[in-house]
C-alpha positions in Angstrom: 0.1 -0.1 -0.1 1.5 3.4 -1.0 2.0 6.1 1.6 -0.8 8.4 0.4 -3.4 5.7 0.6 -2.3 4.5 3.9 -2.6 8.1 5.4 -6.2 8.5 4.1 -7.1 5.2 5.5 -5.5 5.9 8.7 -7.2 9.4 8.9 -10.6 7.6 8.3 -9.8 5.2 11.1 -8.6 8.0 13.4 -5.0 6.7 13.6 -2.0 8.8 13.4 0.5 6.2 12.6 0.8 2.8 11.3 2.9 0.2 13.0 3.5 -2.9 11.0 2.3 -5.8 13.0 4.7 -8.7 13.3 3.4 -12.0 12.7 2.5 -13.5 16.0 3.3 -16.8 16.9 0.6 -19.4 16.3 -2.0 -19.3 19.1 -0.8 -16.2 20.7 -3.1 -13.0 21.2 -2.6 -9.6 19.9 -1.1 -7.1 22.3 -3.8 -5.5 24.4 -2.7 -2.0 23.6 -2.8 -2.7 19.8 -6.5 -4.1 20.1 -7.5 -1.2 22.3 -6.3 1.3 19.9 -7.8 -0.4 16.9 -11.0 -0.7 18.7 -11.0 3.0 19.7 -10.2 3.9 16.1 -12.9 1.8 14.6 -15.4 3.0 17.2 -14.6 6.7 16.6 -14.7 6.3 12.7 -18.6 6.2 12.5 -18.7 9.2 15.0 -16.6 11.3 12.7 -18.5 10.3 9.7 -22.0 11.0 11.4 -20.7 14.3 12.6 -19.6 15.4 9.1 -23.0 14.0 7.9 -25.0 16.0 10.5 -23.2 19.3 9.7 -23.9 18.7 6.1 -27.6 17.5 6.2 -28.8 19.2 9.2 -31.8 21.2 8.2 -32.1 24.9 9.4 -33.7 25.3 12.6 -37.4 26.3 12.2 -38.4 29.4 13.8 -40.9 28.9 16.5 -44.3 30.0 15.1 -45.2 33.4 16.3 -48.1 33.3 18.9 -51.1 35.0 17.6 -52.2 37.5 20.2 -55.3 36.3 21.9 -58.5 37.8 20.8 -59.8 40.1 23.3 -63.2 39.1 24.4 -65.4 42.1 25.1 -66.7 41.9 28.7 -70.3 41.0 29.0 -72.3 44.1 30.0 -73.9 43.5 33.3 -77.2 45.5 33.3 -77.2 47.8 36.4 -79.7 46.5 39.0 -82.5 49.0 39.2 -82.8 50.4 42.7 -86.5 51.2 43.6 -87.0 54.8 44.6 -87.6 55.2 48.1 -91.2 55.9 48.8 -91.8 58.8 50.9 -95.0 58.5 52.8 -97.5 61.3 52.4 -98.5 62.9 55.5 -102.2 62.5 55.8 -103.7 66.0 56.7 -106.9 65.2 58.7 -109.9 67.4 57.4 -110.9 70.2 59.8 -113.9 69.2 61.6 -116.6 71.9 61.2 -119.4 71.6 63.8 -122.7 71.5 62.0 -124.0 74.2 64.4 -121.7 76.8 62.8 -120.5 76.4 59.2 -123.6 74.6 57.6 -125.9 77.2 59.0 -124.3 79.7 56.5 -126.1 77.6 53.8 -129.4 79.3 54.8 -128.1 82.5 56.3 -130.1 85.4 55.6 -133.2 83.4 54.4 -136.6 84.5 55.8 -139.6 82.3 56.8 -141.3 82.1 53.5 -138.1 81.4 51.6 -136.9 78.8 54.1 -140.3 76.9 53.9 -140.1 76.9 50.2 -136.5 75.6 50.1 -137.5 72.9 52.5 -140.5 71.9 50.3 -138.1 71.7 47.2 -135.3 69.9 49.0 -133.7 67.0 47.4 -130.3 66.8 49.2 -130.9 63.3 50.4 -132.6 59.9 49.3 -135.7 60.9 51.6 -137.1 63.2 48.9 -138.0 60.2 46.9 -139.9 58.4 49.5 -141.7 61.3 51.4 -145.2 62.2 50.9 -144.5 65.7 51.8 -142.0 67.6 53.9 -142.8 68.6 57.5 -141.5 72.1 58.0 -142.7 72.8 61.5 -145.7 74.6 63.2 -146.2 77.0 66.1 -145.6 80.6 67.3 -142.9 82.4 65.3 -142.0 84.4 68.6 -142.1 81.4 70.9 -139.8 81.2 74.0 -139.9 77.3 73.8 -138.7 75.2 71.0 -139.6 71.6 70.9 -137.4 69.3 68.7 -138.0 65.7 67.9 -136.2 63.3 65.6 -138.2 62.9 62.4 -141.7 62.8 61.1 -143.7 59.5 61.5 -146.3 58.0 59.3 -149.2 60.5 60.6 -146.9 63.7 60.3 -145.9 62.5 56.6 -149.5 62.5 55.6 -150.6 65.7 57.4 -147.3 67.6 57.0 -147.3 68.7 60.6 -145.0 67.5 63.5 -146.4 65.6 66.5 -149.8 64.6 65.5 -151.7 61.5 66.6 -151.4 60.0 70.0 -147.8 61.1 70.6 -148.8 64.7 69.7 -151.7 64.6 72.1 -149.4 63.4 74.9 -147.0 66.2 73.9 -149.9 68.7 74.3 -150.7 67.2 77.8 -146.9 67.6 79.0 -146.8 71.2 77.8 -150.1 71.9 79.5 -148.5 70.5 82.8 -146.1 73.4 82.9 -148.6 76.0 81.8 -147.9 76.1 78.1 -150.4 75.6 75.2 -149.4 74.0 72.0 -150.0 77.4 70.2 -147.4 79.1 72.6 -144.4 76.9 71.5 -142.7 76.1 68.3 -142.5 72.5 67.2 -140.0 71.0 64.7 -137.8 68.0 63.9 -134.2 67.4 63.1 -135.4 65.8 59.7 -138.1 67.4 57.6 -138.8 64.1 55.9 -140.0 60.9 57.1 -137.5 57.9 57.0 -139.0 54.8 55.5 -140.4 52.4 58.2 -139.7 55.0 60.8 -136.0 54.0 61.0 -133.5 56.2 62.7 -132.0 59.0 60.5 -128.7 58.3 58.9 -125.8 60.5 59.7 -125.8 62.1 56.2 -129.6 62.8 56.3 -129.1 64.6 59.5 -126.1 66.7 58.3 -127.9 67.7 55.2 -131.2 68.6 57.0 -129.8 70.3 60.2 -129.1 73.7 58.6 -132.8 74.2 58.0 -133.5 73.7 61.7 -130.6 75.9 62.5 -131.9 78.7 60.4 -135.4 78.3 62.2 -133.6 78.7 65.5 -131.9 81.9 64.2 -135.1 83.2 63.2 -136.9 82.2 66.4 -134.4 83.1 69.0 -135.8 80.9 71.6 -135.0 81.2 75.2 -134.9 77.3 75.7 -134.9 74.1 73.6 -136.4 70.8 74.7 -135.1 67.9 72.8 -137.4 65.0 73.1 -136.0 61.6 72.6 -132.6 60.0 72.1 -132.1 60.5 68.3 -132.9 64.2 68.6 -130.6 64.8 71.6 -127.7 62.9 70.0 -127.9 64.8 66.8 -128.2 68.2 68.4 -125.5 67.6 70.8 -123.2 65.6 68.4 -122.8 62.7 71.1 -123.3 59.1 71.4 -124.3 59.2 75.0 -127.4 57.7 76.3 -130.5 59.7 76.9 -130.6 58.9 80.6 -127.0 60.4 81.0 -128.0 63.5 79.1 -131.0 64.4 81.4 -131.3 67.0 84.1 -128.3 69.1 82.6 -128.2 72.3 80.8 -126.6 71.9 77.4 -125.9 74.6 75.0 -126.7 74.7 71.2 -125.1 76.6 68.4 -123.4 79.9 68.3 -125.9 81.7 70.4 -125.7 79.1 73.0 -129.4 78.4 73.6 -130.0 76.4 76.7 -131.0 72.7 75.8 -132.8 70.3 78.1 -133.2 66.6 77.2 -136.3 64.3 78.1 -138.0 61.4 76.8 -140.1 61.2 73.6 -144.0 61.0 73.9 -143.9 58.0 71.7 -141.5 56.3 74.0 -143.7 57.4 77.1 -146.8 55.7 75.4 -144.8 52.4 75.4 -143.2 53.0 78.8 -145.7 54.9 81.1 -143.5 54.3 84.2 -141.1 57.0 82.8 -143.6 59.8 82.8 -142.6 60.8 86.3 -138.9 61.4 85.1 -140.3 63.4 82.2 -142.3 65.5 84.7 -139.1 66.2 86.6 -137.5 67.3 83.3 -140.1 69.6 82.3 -140.0 71.4 85.7 -136.3 71.5 85.4 -136.5 73.1 81.8 -139.2 75.7 83.1 -136.8 76.9 85.8 -133.9 77.1 83.5 -136.1 79.2 81.1 -137.2 81.4 83.9 -133.4 82.5 84.6 -132.8 83.3 80.9 
């Protein structure tokens, strides 16, 4: 082998020199150093070749893909929670109570007797106008000192148009005579000018609508004393819910002119309860005494 070829071969094997190996004796083993060197050279040859191949064939390193920026997700709009407005409580202003004995009287203020009677006859202020036969205005002396006031007309009064007729009227005449008075000397009227159906008690609205007529009658009469006969009349005139028994034997006052008012039993009640006539006699004497001091 020529020297040039030997060098290329040695370079491929990774050897720097070539030592001619002597022929070993039959059965002998090659020197350990020679075997190791040969083995190392052989083992390195493929590595050299592989390294050279790797340098030649290695593909270019691929650049990592550019990460696309994340798409911004618009935030979900959360609708605002509606806050209900705070309710401000309204302060209730109570209506001013006007006593019927003052303000309502102005409705008929300045009206004389004929005009007042005509207004009562044509009145339609409550439902009783549809059921009455006629109105019951009042009867008596227009200059009387005593004014007798009942609750409402009954069936007899509705037919005749005059208060306190029939048996109750006869008993009232006797009561007045006992204290020295004739029917013609006093004035007799009712809280209501129309009869309630079935002789029921007057309703509050009926009494409220009708009372100004009576108040104008009182203003025209200018009585020295009023005698309220019966519970309904007394309670409506005095604007109270007290019992008749608790209102007796007292001097009450009515209206702006503070007319003395005495309470006693109704003649119709006395016809059903004769035992209370004695109490009525005491009330009449008391009223006569009060009137004498006015």
